[in-house]
C-alpha positions as CSV (number, residue, x, y, z in Angstrom):
1,Q,-7.1,-15.7,-9.2
2,E,-5.7,-17.4,-6.1
3,S,-7.9,-20.1,-4.9
4,H,-6.7,-20.3,-1.3
5,H,-4.4,-18.2,0.7
6,N,-2.3,-21.1,2.2
7,F,-0.5,-21.7,-1.1
8,R,2.7,-22.9,0.6
9,S,3.6,-23.9,4.2
10,S,7.1,-22.9,5.2
11,M,10.0,-22.2,2.9
12,T,13.3,-20.3,2.7
13,V,13.6,-17.5,0.2
14,P,16.4,-15.2,-0.8
15,N,16.2,-11.7,0.5
16,G,18.1,-10.1,-2.4
17,N,21.3,-9.6,-0.4
18,G,22.6,-13.1,-0.4
19,A,21.3,-13.8,3.1
20,R,18.3,-16.1,3.7
21,E,15.2,-15.4,5.7
22,R,12.4,-17.5,7.1
23,S,9.1,-17.5,5.3
24,R,5.9,-19.1,6.6
25,S,2.3,-18.8,5.7
26,R,0.8,-19.2,9.2
27,G,1.3,-17.8,12.7
28,E,2.6,-19.8,15.6
29,Q,-1.0,-20.9,16.5
30,G,-1.7,-22.1,13.0
31,E,-3.7,-19.0,12.0
32,S,-2.7,-16.1,9.8
33,L,-1.2,-13.1,11.5
34,V,-3.4,-11.0,9.3
35,P,-7.1,-11.1,10.5
36,I,-10.1,-11.1,8.2
37,I,-12.7,-8.5,9.4
38,D,-16.4,-8.2,8.3
39,I,-16.9,-4.4,8.1
40,G,-20.5,-4.5,7.0
41,A,-21.6,-2.7,10.2
42,L,-19.7,0.4,9.2
43,S,-22.4,1.0,6.5
44,T,-25.2,0.8,9.0
45,N,-26.5,3.0,11.8
46,D,-25.9,0.4,14.5
47,K,-23.4,2.2,16.7
48,A,-22.7,-0.8,19.0
49,A,-21.9,-2.9,15.9
50,Q,-19.8,-0.2,14.5
51,K,-17.8,0.1,17.7
52,A,-17.2,-3.7,17.8
53,V,-15.8,-3.6,14.3
54,A,-13.7,-0.5,15.2
55,Q,-12.2,-2.4,18.1
56,K,-11.2,-5.4,15.9
57,I,-9.6,-2.9,13.4
58,G,-7.8,-1.1,16.2
59,K,-6.4,-4.4,17.5
60,A,-5.2,-5.4,14.1
61,C,-3.6,-1.9,13.6
62,E,-1.7,-2.3,16.9
63,E,-0.6,-5.9,16.4
64,I,0.3,-6.1,12.7
65,G,-0.8,-3.1,10.7
66,F,-2.6,-5.3,8.2
67,F,-6.1,-6.8,7.9
68,V,-8.4,-8.1,5.2
69,V,-11.9,-6.6,4.9
70,V,-15.1,-8.3,3.6
71,N,-18.5,-6.8,3.1
72,H,-16.7,-3.6,2.1
73,G,-19.5,-2.1,0.1
74,I,-17.7,-1.6,-3.3
75,P,-19.9,-3.1,-6.1
76,S,-18.4,-6.0,-8.0
77,D,-19.1,-4.4,-11.3
78,V,-17.0,-1.4,-10.4
79,I,-14.1,-3.7,-9.4
80,D,-14.5,-5.9,-12.5
81,A,-14.6,-2.9,-14.9
82,A,-11.4,-1.4,-13.5
83,W,-9.7,-4.8,-13.4
84,N,-10.4,-5.6,-17.0
85,Q,-9.6,-2.2,-18.4
86,T,-6.3,-2.3,-16.5
87,L,-5.4,-5.7,-18.0
88,D,-6.2,-4.3,-21.4
89,F,-4.0,-1.2,-20.8
90,F,-1.0,-3.3,-19.8
91,D,-1.5,-5.4,-22.9
92,L,-1.0,-2.4,-25.2
93,P,2.3,-2.0,-27.1
94,L,5.1,-0.4,-25.0
95,D,5.3,2.7,-27.2
96,E,1.6,3.4,-26.5
97,K,2.0,3.0,-22.7
98,K,5.2,5.2,-22.7
99,K,3.1,8.2,-23.9
100,Y,2.0,8.4,-20.3
101,V,5.4,8.5,-18.6
102,S,5.8,11.6,-16.5
103,E,8.4,14.1,-17.8
104,D,9.2,15.3,-14.3
105,E,8.3,13.1,-11.3
106,A,9.1,15.8,-8.8
107,K,6.2,17.8,-10.3
108,N,4.0,15.0,-11.5
109,P,4.4,11.6,-9.8
110,Y,1.6,10.0,-11.9
111,G,1.4,8.1,-15.2
112,Y,3.2,5.0,-16.5
113,S,6.4,3.5,-15.2
114,V,8.2,0.8,-17.3
115,L,9.2,-2.6,-16.0
116,G,12.0,-2.2,-13.4
117,G,11.4,1.5,-13.1
118,E,10.9,1.5,-9.4
119,Q,12.7,-0.2,-6.4
120,L,10.6,0.4,-3.3
121,S,13.2,-0.9,-0.9
122,R,15.4,2.2,-1.9
123,G,13.1,4.3,0.3
124,K,13.7,2.2,3.3
125,E,17.4,2.0,2.6
126,L,17.7,5.8,2.4
127,E,16.0,6.0,5.8
128,N,18.7,3.8,7.2
129,G,21.6,5.5,5.4
130,N,22.1,2.8,2.9
131,H,22.2,2.8,-0.9
132,S,21.2,-0.1,-3.2
133,K,22.5,-1.1,-6.6
134,Q,19.9,-3.8,-7.0
135,M,17.9,-3.5,-10.2
136,G,14.3,-2.3,-10.1
137,D,11.2,-4.3,-9.1
138,L,9.8,-6.8,-11.7
139,K,6.6,-4.8,-12.4
140,E,5.3,-2.1,-14.6
141,M,2.8,0.5,-13.2
142,Y,0.2,3.1,-14.0
143,Q,-0.8,5.7,-11.4
144,M,-3.5,8.3,-11.2
145,G,-4.0,11.2,-8.7
146,P,-7.0,13.2,-7.4
147,K,-9.4,14.9,-9.6
148,N,-10.2,17.8,-7.2
149,P,-8.2,20.9,-8.2
150,D,-8.1,22.0,-4.6
151,A,-5.8,19.1,-3.8
152,G,-3.1,21.0,-5.5
153,M,-1.9,18.2,-7.7
154,P,-1.4,18.0,-11.6
155,P,-4.6,17.4,-13.6
156,R,-5.3,13.8,-14.6
157,N,-3.9,12.5,-17.9
158,L,-5.7,9.3,-18.5
159,P,-5.0,6.9,-21.3
160,D,-7.3,7.1,-24.5
161,K,-6.9,3.3,-24.8
162,P,-8.6,1.1,-23.9
163,G,-11.8,3.1,-24.5
164,N,-13.4,2.7,-21.1
165,F,-10.3,3.0,-19.0
166,A,-10.9,6.6,-17.7
167,E,-14.5,6.0,-16.7
168,A,-13.6,2.7,-15.0
169,W,-10.7,4.1,-13.1
170,E,-12.6,7.2,-11.9
171,A,-15.4,5.1,-10.6
172,Y,-13.0,2.8,-8.8
173,Y,-11.1,5.7,-7.3
174,E,-14.3,7.3,-5.9
175,N,-15.6,4.0,-4.4
176,A,-12.2,3.3,-2.9
177,N,-12.1,6.7,-1.3
178,Q,-15.6,6.2,0.2
179,L,-14.3,2.9,1.7
180,A,-11.3,4.8,3.1
181,Q,-13.6,7.3,4.7
182,R,-15.6,4.5,6.4
183,L,-12.3,3.0,7.7
184,L,-11.1,6.4,9.0
185,R,-14.3,6.8,11.0
186,A,-13.6,3.3,12.5
187,F,-10.0,4.4,13.1
188,A,-11.3,7.5,15.0
189,M,-13.5,5.3,17.1
190,A,-10.7,2.9,17.9
191,L,-8.5,5.8,18.9
192,E,-11.2,7.3,21.1
193,L,-11.6,10.3,18.9
194,P,-14.7,12.0,17.6
195,E,-15.9,10.0,14.5
196,D,-15.3,12.9,12.2
197,W,-11.8,13.7,13.5
198,F,-10.0,12.9,10.2
199,V,-12.6,14.6,7.9
200,G,-11.1,18.1,8.0
201,K,-7.6,16.7,7.2
202,T,-8.8,14.7,4.1
203,D,-11.3,17.0,2.4
204,K,-8.8,17.8,-0.4
205,H,-6.7,14.6,-0.1
206,V,-4.0,13.7,-2.5
207,S,-4.8,10.0,-2.7
208,A,-3.5,7.9,-5.6
209,L,-4.7,4.9,-7.5
210,R,-2.0,2.6,-8.8
211,S,-2.0,-0.6,-10.7
212,N,1.0,-3.0,-10.8
213,N,1.4,-5.6,-13.5
214,Y,3.8,-8.4,-12.6
215,P,4.7,-10.3,-15.8
216,D,4.4,-14.1,-16.0
217,Q,7.9,-15.4,-15.1
218,A,7.5,-18.9,-16.7
219,N,9.6,-18.0,-19.7
220,M,11.5,-15.1,-18.2
221,V,15.1,-14.8,-17.2
222,V,14.9,-13.3,-13.7
223,P,18.0,-11.3,-12.7
224,E,19.7,-12.5,-9.5
225,G,18.4,-10.7,-6.5
226,S,15.4,-9.2,-8.3
227,I,11.9,-9.6,-6.8
228,R,8.4,-8.7,-8.0
229,C,8.1,-5.9,-5.3
230,S,10.9,-5.3,-2.9
231,A,10.4,-4.9,0.9
232,H,8.9,-1.6,1.9
233,T,6.4,0.2,4.0
234,D,3.7,2.4,2.5
235,Y,3.8,6.1,3.0
236,G,0.4,7.6,3.7
237,T,-2.5,6.8,6.0
238,L,-3.9,3.5,4.6
239,T,-3.8,1.4,1.5
240,I,-6.7,-0.6,0.0
241,L,-5.3,-3.4,-2.1
242,K,-7.1,-5.7,-4.6
243,S,-4.7,-8.5,-5.6
244,G,-5.0,-11.1,-8.3
245,G,-2.7,-13.8,-7.1
246,P,-0.3,-15.1,-4.4
247,G,3.0,-13.6,-3.3
248,L,2.2,-10.8,-0.8
249,Q,4.0,-11.3,2.5
250,V,4.5,-9.3,5.7
251,S,7.1,-9.2,8.4
252,K,6.1,-7.9,11.8
253,D,9.7,-7.7,13.0
254,V,12.2,-5.7,11.0
255,E,15.2,-6.9,13.0
256,N,14.6,-10.7,12.8
257,I,12.7,-10.8,9.6
258,C,10.2,-13.6,9.3
259,W,7.8,-13.4,6.3
260,H,4.2,-14.4,6.6
261,D,1.8,-14.8,3.7
262,V,-1.2,-12.5,3.7
263,P,-4.6,-14.3,3.4
264,F,-6.2,-14.1,-0.1
265,V,-9.9,-13.6,0.0
266,E,-11.6,-13.6,-3.4
267,N,-14.0,-10.7,-2.7
268,G,-11.9,-9.0,0.0
269,F,-9.5,-6.1,0.1
270,V,-6.2,-6.1,2.0
271,I,-5.8,-3.0,4.2
272,N,-2.6,-1.8,5.6
273,L,-1.3,1.3,7.3
274,G,1.3,3.7,6.0
275,D,4.2,5.5,7.7
276,L,2.3,8.7,8.3
277,M,-0.4,6.8,10.2
278,R,2.3,5.1,12.3
279,R,3.8,8.5,13.1
280,W,0.4,10.1,13.7
281,T,-0.4,7.4,16.3
282,N,3.0,7.9,17.9
283,D,4.0,4.3,17.1
284,R,0.9,2.9,18.8
285,W,-0.1,1.5,15.4
286,S,2.1,-0.3,13.0
287,S,3.3,0.4,9.4
288,T,4.5,-3.0,8.5
289,L,7.2,-4.2,6.1
290,H,5.8,-6.1,3.1
291,R,6.9,-7.4,-0.3
292,V,5.7,-9.5,-3.2
293,V,7.9,-12.5,-3.9
294,N,8.6,-14.2,-7.1
295,P,6.9,-17.5,-7.8
296,P,8.9,-20.6,-6.9
297,K,10.5,-21.9,-10.2
298,D,8.3,-25.0,-10.2
299,K,5.1,-22.8,-9.8
300,A,6.0,-20.0,-12.2
301,A,3.5,-21.3,-14.8
302,T,0.8,-21.9,-12.1
303,W,1.1,-18.4,-10.6
304,G,1.4,-16.7,-14.0
305,R,0.9,-13.1,-14.3
306,R,-0.1,-11.1,-11.3
307,L,-2.2,-7.9,-11.3
308,A,-2.8,-5.6,-8.3
309,I,-4.7,-2.4,-7.9
310,A,-3.9,-0.3,-4.8
311,F,-5.6,2.9,-3.5
312,F,-3.2,4.8,-1.4
313,H,-5.1,7.1,0.8
314,N,-3.2,10.3,1.7
315,L,-4.0,13.4,3.7
316,N,-4.4,16.9,2.3
317,K,-1.1,18.1,0.9
318,D,-0.8,20.9,3.5
319,A,-1.9,18.8,6.5
320,M,0.4,19.0,9.5
321,V,0.9,15.6,11.1
322,E,1.5,15.8,14.8
323,A,0.9,13.0,17.4
324,I,-2.8,12.3,17.9
325,P,-3.7,13.5,21.4
326,S,-5.1,10.1,22.5
327,C,-1.7,8.5,21.6
328,V,0.4,10.8,23.8
329,S,0.8,10.6,27.6
330,K,3.5,11.1,30.3
331,E,4.4,7.5,29.9
332,R,4.3,7.7,26.0
333,P,5.7,11.2,25.0
334,A,5.6,12.3,21.4
335,L,8.4,10.6,19.4
336,Y,8.4,12.5,16.2
337,D,8.7,16.1,14.9
338,S,5.7,17.5,13.0
339,I,5.6,16.6,9.3
340,V,3.9,18.4,6.4
341,A,2.1,15.5,4.7
342,G,2.7,16.5,1.1
343,E,6.4,17.2,1.5
344,F,7.0,13.9,3.2
345,L,5.0,11.8,0.6
346,M,7.0,13.4,-2.3
347,L,10.3,12.7,-0.7
348,K,9.4,9.1,0.0
349,H,8.1,8.7,-3.6
350,L,11.3,10.1,-5.1
351,A,13.4,7.9,-2.8
352,S,11.7,4.8,-4.2
353,N,12.9,5.9,-7.7
354,G,16.4,6.7,-6.5
355,K,15.8,10.5,-7.0
356,A,15.3,11.6,-3.4
357,D,17.4,13.8,-1.2
358,P,19.0,11.2,1.1
359,D,18.4,13.6,4.0
360,A,14.6,12.9,3.7
361,H,14.7,10.7,6.8
362,L,16.2,13.4,9.1
363,K,12.9,14.9,10.0
364,R,12.0,11.7,11.8
365,I,12.9,11.8,15.5
366,K,12.9,14.7,18.0
367,A,16.3,15.8,19.0
368,G,17.4,14.1,22.2
369,S,14.7,11.4,22.2
């Protein structure tokens, strides 16, 4: 585990295209751009305290699209069980893990993905009309979808080994979804909507739980231009991330990229918004570019292996995403066409694996705007 989030001050890192970008761990005022928010009040009946937390969350969503939560309400034994079972799964022989590779990702985006099987930056490059020949990200993955048959997704196919994997993951998924629901109520308050505004759009959600295993690079030949997790934005409403080590960075500006380290809090979760939430709020809130960098060569042994477990909260598959009423005005007209959530998520997922229709991005902006 990372002991303190300020693991390096300011450094220059390759961006994978031969250019170099600035990277720094603190904002201009000496504090992280990503705030740490105590959300304990969201689990109480204190409306004034809830609103105060919602206002802090709303500010973070507008300014950076990232925040870290503490007092989140997920029991430590639930987290520890999922964490340990996930480590044990990735330590299995490759042939055992490959039993869970999806035969057709267009129909079933879940299961195991081998090291280098995904390059998330491809999704962003397709949006911009570019194509990448860079090799895949330096991670292996396992992903699980919803259990509710009404969600309209394939049934779960969970590993038999290790023995408690299925139980641990199902418990973690349910607890993460409950946290997501608390956060969505806070989002509604921050956007001056009824507290239950999101409920009817998430009652058969297609949220996914994914684990990323980044191998120790101490004795590894790292291909030029490769990175643990390439720069991307997430796709859905919000992400709840549990990270086991340094390397996560965000860049608020996509034109003049400057990478900032995300604070690591031992018992916290990193929360960030996805593209659908940005669109839903008519660009009032941010879906921010982020990545996971390789350890510096002199720190590869210290950083070691990195595990991360992310809960990607998504809407109902058939939900229509149109600009939230409180985010549209004469001065701020609607920027985007309506999007069916399930179609958009699948196109973005396939783009990250190099299998998407490159026209996926054309739904984005209203004609003439």
